[in-house]
PADREN-163587 format. One record per atom (N, C-alpha, C): residue in three letters; x, y, z. Coordinates in pm, whole numbers, plus 50000, padded with zeros to 5 digits. Example, Ala and Ser with C-alpha at 12.3 -4.5 7.8 and 13.67 -1.06 7.14 Angstrom:
BEGIN
ALA513194943150780/ALA512304955050780/ALA513204967050780/SER512854977550708/SER513674989450714/SER512905000350787/
***
This chain:
BEGIN
UNK783231976015977/UNK782781989415942/UNK781251989615937/UNK780682000115987/UNK779232001715993/UNK778692005615856/UNK777721998215806/UNK777142001515677/UNK776272014115691/UNK776142021515583/UNK775302033515583/UNK773842030015615/UNK773412018315567/UNK772032014015594/UNK771802011815743/UNK772742004915809/UNK772602002615952/UNK772732015616030/UNK773682024015992/UNK773852036816060/UNK772592045316048/UNK771992045415931/UNK770762052915908/UNK769622047615996/UNK769562034516011/UNK768512028616094/UNK768752031316243/UNK770022031116286/UNK770342032816427/UNK770352047316474/UNK770642056716385/UNK770802070816423/UNK769642076116508/UNK768392074816465/UNK767312080416547/UNK766952071616668/UNK767392059116668/UNK767022049916775/UNK767992050616893/UNK769292049816866/UNK770282050116973/UNK770202062917055/UNK770002074016988/UNK769952086817057/UNK768772088117151/UNK767762079917135/UNK766572080617218/UNK766702072517347/UNK767852066317369/UNK768082059317495/UNK768372069917601/UNK767512071517701/UNK767732082017800/UNK768902078717891/UNK769612089317930/UNK770722087618023/UNK770782099718114/UNK771212097518237/UNK771412108418330/UNK772612116718291/UNK772682128718345/UNK773812137518319/UNK774552139718450/UNK775842137318448/UNK776692138218566/UNK777942146218534/UNK778572151318639/UNK779912156818627/UNK780832146518692/UNK781662140218611/UNK782652130618658/UNK783872138418701/UNK784272136618826/UNK785462143518879/UNK786502132918914/UNK787742135618873/UNK788842126318901/UNK790102134318930/UNK791032127718996/UNK792312133819026/UNK793402128118939/UNK794402136218914/UNK795502131818828/UNK796852134218893/UNK797882134118811/UNK799252136018862/UNK799412149518933/UNK800292149719032/UNK800662162019101/UNK799472169019166/UNK798472161219209/UNK797332166819279/UNK796322174019192/UNK796472172919061/UNK795512179518972/UNK794142173018985/UNK793102180818959/UNK791722175918960/UNK791002182018841/UNK790072174718786/UNK789262180318679/UNK787902173618679/UNK787012179118599/UNK785682173418583/UNK785252174218439/UNK784402164918401/UNK783842165318266/UNK782402160718269/UNK781652165818175/UNK780252162018159/UNK780192147818109/UNK779452139318177/UNK779342125218139/UNK777872121118143/UNK777422114918036/UNK776022110718034/UNK775862095718017/UNK776952088517998/UNK776842074017983/UNK777292067318111/UNK776452068718214/UNK776692062718345/UNK775472054318378/UNK775732042018422/UNK774622032718445/UNK774932023818564/UNK773932021418648/UNK774102011918757/UNK774391998218699/UNK775361991218759/UNK775771978318706/UNK775631966818806/UNK775511969918935/UNK775461959519036/UNK774781964719162/UNK774041955619229/UNK773471959019360/UNK774501956919471/UNK775161945419468/UNK776091941619574/UNK777371936219515/UNK778471943319519/UNK778581956619575/UNK777931967019484/UNK777581978619538/UNK776991988919452/UNK778041994019352/UNK777741992419223/UNK778681996419119/UNK777952003219005/UNK778692011818935/UNK778202018418814/UNK779272017018706/UNK778832018118581/UNK779762019018470/UNK779772033518421/UNK780942037818376/UNK781132051318327/UNK781872050318194/UNK781282055318087/UNK781922055017956/UNK782592068617929/UNK783882068017893/UNK784652080217865/UNK785262078717725/UNK785092089017644/UNK785642089017510/UNK787162087617517/UNK787712079517427/UNK789152077117425/UNK789972089717397/UNK789342100117342/UNK790072112417313/UNK790282121017438/UNK789642117817550/UNK789742125617673/UNK790972121417754/UNK791812130917793/UNK792982127717873/UNK792592121818008/UNK791402124918056/UNK790942119918186/UNK790972104718194/UNK790842098118081/UNK790862083418080/UNK792152077918139/UNK793242085218123/UNK794532080718176/UNK794602081918328/UNK793762090218386/UNK793732092018531/UNK792892081318599/UNK792092074118523/UNK791112064618580/UNK791662050418585/UNK792762048918653/UNK793382035718671/UNK792702028618787/UNK792812015218795/UNK792222008018909/UNK792692014019042/UNK791732016319130/UNK791992022319259/UNK791772037319262/UNK791722043819145/UNK791542058319140/UNK790172062319196/UNK790162072919275/UNK788922078219330/UNK788212086919227/UNK786882087019232/UNK786062095819148/UNK784882100819230/UNK784322112019187/UNK783002116019232/UNK782132117419108/UNK780882113619122/UNK779892114619016/UNK778772123619069/UNK778712135719014/UNK777802146019062/UNK776612147018968/UNK775432143519018/UNK774232142818935/UNK773652156718912/UNK773552160718786/UNK773062173918749/UNK771542174518769/UNK771072185918821/UNK769652188218848/UNK768962193118721/UNK767782187718694/UNK766962192318580/UNK766672207318597/UNK766852214718490/UNK766562228918491/UNK767712237818535/UNK768792232018585/UNK769952239818626/UNK771062237618524/UNK771312247618444/UNK772302246118337/UNK773702250518378/UNK773892255118502/UNK775192260518542/UNK776302250018535/UNK776062238018587/UNK777092227518581/UNK777272222618437/UNK776172221718364/UNK776212217318225/UNK777112226818146/UNK776912239718165/UNK777712249818092/UNK779172249718138/UNK779392248518268/UNK780752249018322/UNK781602237318272/UNK781032225318273/UNK781842213418245/UNK781642207718104/UNK780692212918029/UNK780412207617897/UNK781502210117794/UNK782272220517813/UNK783302224117715/UNK784602216517733/UNK784832210917851/UNK786082203817878/UNK787182213417920/UNK788252208017975/UNK789352215918028/UNK790682209717989/UNK791692218017978/UNK793052213217961/UNK793512207318094/UNK794492198218092/UNK794912191518216/UNK795342200918329/UNK795902212518298/UNK796382221518402/UNK795372232418440/UNK794212232818374/UNK793212243018403/UNK792452239618531/UNK792032249918603/UNK791212248118723/UNK789752247218680/UNK789222235318678/UNK787852232918632/UNK786802238018730/UNK787222241518851/UNK786252244418956/UNK786172259218994/UNK786742268018911/UNK786642282418935/UNK785172286418930/UNK784702292919036/UNK783322297619041/UNK782302286919076/UNK782752274919109/UNK781832263919142/UNK781962260919292/UNK780822260919362/UNK780842257419504/UNK780992242319520/UNK781922238319605/UNK782102224019631/UNK782642222119771/UNK782552209819816/UNK783162205719942/UNK783992193419912/UNK785062191119989/UNK785852179119963/UNK785102166520005/UNK785172156419920/UNK784582143619954/UNK785542135520038/UNK785202123020062/UNK786022114320145/UNK787432112720088/UNK787542112919955/UNK788852111419889/UNK789562124719871/UNK788882135619904/UNK789432148919880/UNK788962154919749/UNK788342146919663/UNK787822152019536/UNK786542160019560/UNK786282170119476/UNK785112178519495/UNK783772171219484/UNK782882174619578/UNK781472171519570/UNK780802184819538/UNK780152185719423/UNK779622198419374/UNK778282201519440/UNK778212212719509/UNK777032216219588/UNK775802219119501/UNK775992223219377/UNK774852225919288/UNK774232213019234/UNK774892201819256/UNK774382188919206/UNK773212184219292/UNK772402175519234/UNK771332169019309/UNK771932159919416/UNK772962152519375/UNK773632143219465/UNK775052140819416/UNK775852134919502/UNK777192130619465/UNK777382116219509/UNK777882108019418/UNK778302094519453/UNK779822094519449/UNK780432087819547/UNK781882086719551/UNK782252072019535/UNK783372069619472/UNK783792055819454/UNK785192054719400/UNK785542042219367/UNK786872039219315/UNK786762030519191/UNK787602033419093/UNK787652025418971/UNK788152011419007/UNK787452001418956/UNK787821987418979/UNK788531981718857/UNK787961984418739/UNK788511978918615/UNK788001987018497/UNK788471983318379/UNK788001990018257/UNK788021980318141/UNK787301984018037/UNK787311976217914/UNK787111985617797/UNK787691982117683/UNK787531990217562/UNK786161987517502/UNK785561998117450/UNK784261997217385/UNK784262006717266/UNK784832002417156/UNK784882010817036/UNK785662023517063/UNK785002035217048/UNK785682047917067/UNK785632052917212/UNK785132044617303/UNK785062047817445/UNK785772037117528/UNK786032040417651/UNK786492030717751/UNK785442030617860/UNK785032018717901/UNK784042017418008/UNK784782014018137/UNK784552022318238/UNK785172020418369/UNK784112015218466/UNK784482005118543/UNK783621999818648/UNK784042006418778/UNK783062012618847/UNK783332020018970/UNK782522013919084/UNK783202010419193/UNK782512005919315/UNK782232018319399/UNK780972019919437/UNK780552031719514/UNK780832029619662/UNK781332040219725/UNK781712039619866/UNK780962049619953/UNK780272059219889/UNK779552069519965/UNK778602076719871/UNK777572082519929/UNK776632090919853/UNK776142102119944/UNK775962113919884/UNK775492125619957/UNK774402132319874/UNK773252135119937/UNK772202143019873/UNK772482157719901/UNK772482165819796/UNK772662180319813/UNK771322187519807/UNK770352181419742/UNK769032187419726/UNK767972176719754/UNK766812181119793/UNK765712172019824/UNK765242165219696/UNK765362151719688/UNK764972144719566/UNK763462144519542/UNK762672147919643/UNK761222148719622/UNK760832162019558/UNK761742171719560/UNK761462184919502/UNK762312188019379/UNK763282179319349/UNK764192181419236/UNK764322168419157/UNK764422169919026/UNK764592158218940/UNK765982158318877/UNK766492146518845/UNK767772146118775/UNK767612150618630/UNK768662156418576/UNK768692160118435/UNK768842147218354/UNK767932144918262/UNK767982133118176/UNK768202137818033/UNK769192131817968/UNK769572135717833/UNK769032125717732/UNK768352130717630/UNK767922122517517/UNK768452129417392/UNK769292122417320/UNK769922128017201/UNK769042125917078/UNK769172134616981/UNK768452133016854/UNK769192124016758/UNK770492122816782/UNK771352115216692/UNK772142105016772/UNK772032092416739/UNK772722081916811/UNK774202081016785/UNK774752089916704/UNK776172089316672/UNK776922102016708/UNK776312110116795/UNK777002121916848/UNK776372125716980/UNK777112133517056/UNK776602138017186/UNK775552148517160/
***
């Protein structure tokens, strides 16, 4: 159990670790698809190109992310809150998360969001438990730029509190 003293010391520090903001898209049973706002994504390997994705254990999407499952990671553009607003609230498993969102099918058929700076596509390789989250290792298989990276910056999230989003 975390002591109040340690929590007090860590609260302003952990939240200051910058992270990119992405829309994680995955497919589920019966052809369902959904997306969620994810900010704990980090490059993990050069060869093969891999990233880690942390998903809260309370999210049903974690059950869809079995080894071999396809995902798209859509990088949110700084200053564009449309994707942030659309996917920040979360969706029920049967809801259409992509109503009003322009997208094209990726190599796996999962949406690549056109409003994103870029989309990375890949497959889940493995996972591990990490407290209240599960960390998924994803091998990247494709990337698409939707906007000029010299004219657009990625949305970077810095939290005020290291113990909440």
